[in-house]
N, C-alpha and C positions, 0 to 999 in steps of 0.2 A: 446477817452481813459483817462478821467479824467485829461486833461492837460498834459499828457505824450505823447511826440512825439519820437518814436524809430528812431534811426539813425543806420544804417548798415555801418560798416567801413570793406572794403574788402583790401585783400593783395595787395601791389604793388611789385615792383621788389625786389627779393630777394638780402640781402647784400652780397657783395663779400666773407665776412668771412664764409658764410653759403653754397657756392657752392660745397665744398667737401662733405659735409654731405648730401646735396640734391642729388648728384651724387651718392654716396653709397646707399641711399634709392631706388633711381630708379632702380640701379643695382640689388639690391635684389629682388624688386617687378617684374623685368622683366626676372628673372632667369639667371642672369649673362650674357646677350647679350654683343654685343660689346658696350663699355662704352658710346661713344659718340652717338650711336643710341639710347641707353636707356635713357641718359640724355636728349637728345632733345624731343624725343616722351613724356617722363614723364612731362616735363616741359610745353611742347606744350599742352597736354591733361588738365593740370591744369588750364593753361591760358584761353582755351576755355571755360572750365566749369565755371571760374570766370566770364568770359564776359557774359555767358548766365544768370548767378545769377543777374549780375548787371543790364541787360536789364529786367528781370523778376521783379526785385524789382522796377524798375523806372516804368515799365507799371503798376504795382500795386499802384503807387503814394507814395512809401515810399522813405524816405530820404537815400540816398546811397553815401558814400564818398570813394575814393580810393587814398591812400596816394602814396608817391613815394617809400616807403620801406615797412617795416613789418606793419601789422595792429595794433599791440600791440603799436608800437611807435606813430602812428596816434592817438590812443585813449589816450595816455598819453598826447599828444600835446592837444587834444580837452578839456581834463579835465583840464589842465594847463590853457588854455586859457578861461575857464569858458563856453564854449559851451554846454558841457555834465555834468551831475551831478551824473550819476550812470552808472556802466559798468557792463554788463554781458557776460561773455565769454564762 
């Protein structure tokens, strides 16, 4: 690809500050089921899809990075460190 190597950056663990926001989203999506059930199922489903995406990208031979936190923070770090030169989100 003309010297361009894509690097896929995946979400890591959500920061503690976002837990309430994530819980509210999960409650809305699940029709306000019991909060703990909705939170757990929503995040578990997201993590399963993320894992499948990571496996698929690796099987395709594409570079894939998963940070400890949000993907945006990892992209900023990679850019600051000179590993990446362009970001498309």
